[in-house]
C-alpha positions as CSV (number, residue, x, y, z in Angstrom):
1,M,21.2,-34.3,-1.1
2,T,20.4,-38.0,-0.8
3,N,20.0,-40.3,-3.8
4,D,16.6,-41.7,-2.6
5,P,14.0,-39.8,-4.7
6,Q,11.1,-40.8,-2.3
7,L,12.7,-39.2,0.7
8,R,11.0,-36.0,2.0
9,A,12.9,-32.9,1.0
10,S,14.3,-30.6,3.7
11,D,14.6,-26.8,3.7
12,A,18.4,-27.3,3.3
13,D,17.7,-29.4,0.2
14,R,15.5,-26.7,-1.3
15,D,18.1,-24.0,-0.4
16,R,20.8,-25.9,-2.3
17,V,18.6,-26.1,-5.4
18,A,17.8,-22.4,-5.0
19,A,21.5,-21.6,-4.9
20,V,22.1,-23.6,-8.2
21,L,19.2,-21.8,-9.8
22,G,20.4,-18.4,-8.6
23,E,23.8,-19.0,-10.0
24,A,22.3,-20.1,-13.3
25,L,20.2,-16.9,-13.5
26,A,23.3,-14.8,-12.7
27,T,25.4,-16.5,-15.4
28,G,22.7,-16.3,-18.1
29,R,21.9,-20.0,-18.2
30,L,18.3,-19.4,-17.1
31,T,15.9,-16.5,-18.0
32,S,14.2,-14.7,-15.2
33,V,10.9,-16.5,-16.0
34,E,12.6,-19.9,-16.0
35,H,14.3,-19.1,-12.7
36,A,11.0,-18.0,-11.1
37,D,9.2,-21.0,-12.4
38,R,11.8,-23.5,-11.2
39,L,12.2,-21.7,-7.9
40,D,8.5,-21.9,-7.3
41,V,8.6,-25.7,-7.9
42,A,11.7,-26.0,-5.7
43,Y,10.0,-24.4,-2.7
44,T,6.8,-26.4,-3.0
45,A,8.6,-29.7,-3.6
46,K,7.8,-32.4,-1.1
47,T,10.3,-35.1,-2.1
48,V,14.0,-35.1,-3.2
49,G,12.8,-36.7,-6.5
50,E,10.9,-33.5,-7.3
51,L,14.0,-31.4,-6.9
52,V,16.3,-33.4,-9.1
53,P,14.9,-32.4,-12.5
54,L,15.2,-28.7,-11.6
55,T,19.0,-28.7,-11.8
56,R,19.7,-31.7,-14.0
57,D,20.7,-29.4,-16.9
58,L,22.8,-27.0,-14.8
59,P,26.3,-27.2,-13.3
60,E,26.7,-27.6,-9.5
61,V,27.5,-24.6,-7.3
62,S,30.2,-24.9,-4.7
63,A,28.7,-22.3,-2.3
64,S,27.0,-23.9,0.7
65,S,24.9,-20.9,1.6
66,P,21.9,-19.7,-0.4
67,P,22.2,-16.6,-2.5
68,A,21.9,-13.2,-0.7
69,G,18.7,-12.4,-2.7
70,I,17.0,-15.3,-1.1
71,E,17.9,-14.2,2.4
72,R,17.1,-10.4,2.3
73,Q,15.8,-7.7,0.0
74,V,14.8,-4.1,0.4
75,I,11.9,-2.5,-1.5
76,D,12.1,1.3,-1.2
77,S,9.7,4.1,-2.1
78,K,10.5,7.8,-1.6
79,F,8.1,10.5,-2.8
80,S,6.4,8.0,-5.1
81,K,4.0,5.1,-5.4
82,M,5.5,1.7,-6.1
83,V,3.6,-1.5,-6.8
84,R,5.0,-5.0,-6.9
85,K,2.6,-7.7,-8.0
86,G,2.3,-10.8,-10.1
87,H,4.8,-13.6,-10.3
88,W,8.0,-12.4,-8.6
89,V,10.5,-13.9,-6.2
90,A,10.4,-12.7,-2.6
91,S,13.1,-13.1,0.0
92,R,13.0,-14.7,3.5
93,H,13.3,-11.1,4.9
94,V,11.6,-8.4,2.9
95,K,12.1,-4.8,4.2
96,L,9.5,-2.4,3.0
97,S,10.7,1.2,3.4
98,A,8.4,4.1,2.4
99,R,8.9,7.8,2.8
100,F,6.2,10.3,1.7
101,G,4.7,7.8,-0.7
102,A,2.9,4.5,-1.2
103,L,4.2,1.0,-1.3
104,I,1.9,-1.8,-2.5
105,I,3.2,-5.4,-2.3
106,D,1.2,-8.4,-3.4
107,L,2.6,-11.7,-2.1
108,S,-0.4,-13.7,-3.3
109,E,1.3,-14.8,-6.5
110,A,4.9,-14.3,-5.4
111,V,7.4,-17.2,-5.0
112,L,8.0,-17.4,-1.3
113,P,11.4,-19.0,-0.3
114,G,10.4,-21.3,2.5
115,R,7.6,-21.8,4.9
116,E,8.3,-18.6,6.9
117,I,9.1,-15.1,5.7
118,T,9.4,-11.8,7.6
119,V,8.0,-8.6,6.2
120,E,9.6,-5.6,8.0
121,T,7.7,-2.3,7.5
122,D,9.5,1.0,7.9
123,A,7.0,3.7,6.9
124,R,7.2,7.5,7.5
125,F,4.4,9.7,6.3
126,S,3.3,6.9,3.9
127,K,1.0,4.1,3.1
128,V,2.2,0.5,3.0
129,I,-0.2,-2.2,1.8
130,V,0.7,-5.9,1.8
131,R,-1.6,-8.6,0.3
132,V,-0.8,-12.1,1.6
133,P,-1.9,-15.5,0.1
134,D,-5.3,-16.7,1.2
135,D,-3.8,-19.7,3.1
136,A,-1.1,-17.7,4.9
137,N,-0.8,-17.5,8.7
138,V,0.0,-13.9,9.7
139,I,1.6,-12.8,12.9
140,D,1.8,-9.0,13.6
141,E,4.8,-7.9,15.7
142,G,5.0,-4.3,14.6
143,N,3.9,-1.0,16.0
144,S,2.6,2.4,14.9
145,I,2.9,5.9,16.2
146,F,0.4,8.5,15.1
147,G,-0.9,6.2,12.4
148,K,-3.1,3.3,11.6
149,R,-2.0,-0.4,11.5
150,N,-4.6,-2.9,10.2
151,V,-3.3,-6.4,10.0
152,T,-5.9,-9.1,9.1
153,G,-4.0,-12.2,9.6
154,G,-4.9,-15.1,11.8
155,S,-4.8,-18.7,10.7
156,Q,-6.6,-19.5,7.4
157,G,-4.8,-22.7,6.4
158,D,-1.5,-24.6,6.1
159,G,0.2,-22.0,4.0
160,P,3.3,-19.9,4.7
161,L,3.9,-18.1,8.0
162,I,4.3,-14.4,7.4
163,R,5.7,-12.4,10.3
164,V,5.0,-8.7,10.0
165,T,7.5,-6.5,12.0
166,G,8.7,-3.0,12.0
167,S,7.2,0.4,12.8
168,S,5.3,3.2,11.2
169,K,5.1,6.9,12.1
170,F,2.4,9.1,10.7
171,S,1.6,6.3,8.3
172,K,-0.9,3.6,7.4
173,V,0.1,-0.1,7.3
174,I,-2.5,-2.6,5.9
175,V,-1.9,-6.3,5.7
176,T,-4.9,-8.1,4.0
177,R,-6.0,-11.1,2.1
178,G,-8.3,-9.3,-0.3
179,K,-7.9,-6.4,-2.7
180,D,-11.3,-4.8,-2.3
181,D,-10.0,-2.0,-0.1
182,W,-7.1,-0.9,-2.2
183,N,-6.2,-0.5,-5.9
184,L,-3.9,-3.2,-7.0
185,H,-5.5,-3.5,-10.4
């Protein structure tokens, strides 16, 4: 990372800060709340100067790649209903796997690592509901066999790009901006 605090931050700069924060969480230097708060600031930072205070009180990390949790995570539901909402840290690639159950994921308050994430749906005899931020751009690249797929995406603003991929069989997949049509409360 450069020493000029006015320089625009790159995705690589943000990923380096995320690696330091991830290591600090793993070693107990940060609580999960502190980690989520700092990570949120890191991925919304526009300049290098905004990134510096986030790791000033933490040791450097020698790894050049971001932590595995930032790259990929799997959320799995079998024969049950699972809800993830509120302030949580999503990955660049989130795989949603549901079998004979319901999986409800709210990304509207989640910390998104970067400007683009992929949500891969793998549903069998299930319901998968994903709520995206109001300013997100959504691209649907998935398919459905003997089911329903309702993705209300399009372009609402300059927010993150959320790419929805994967398949569903005998299932319902809904991607929406509102929560009127499902019970997230």
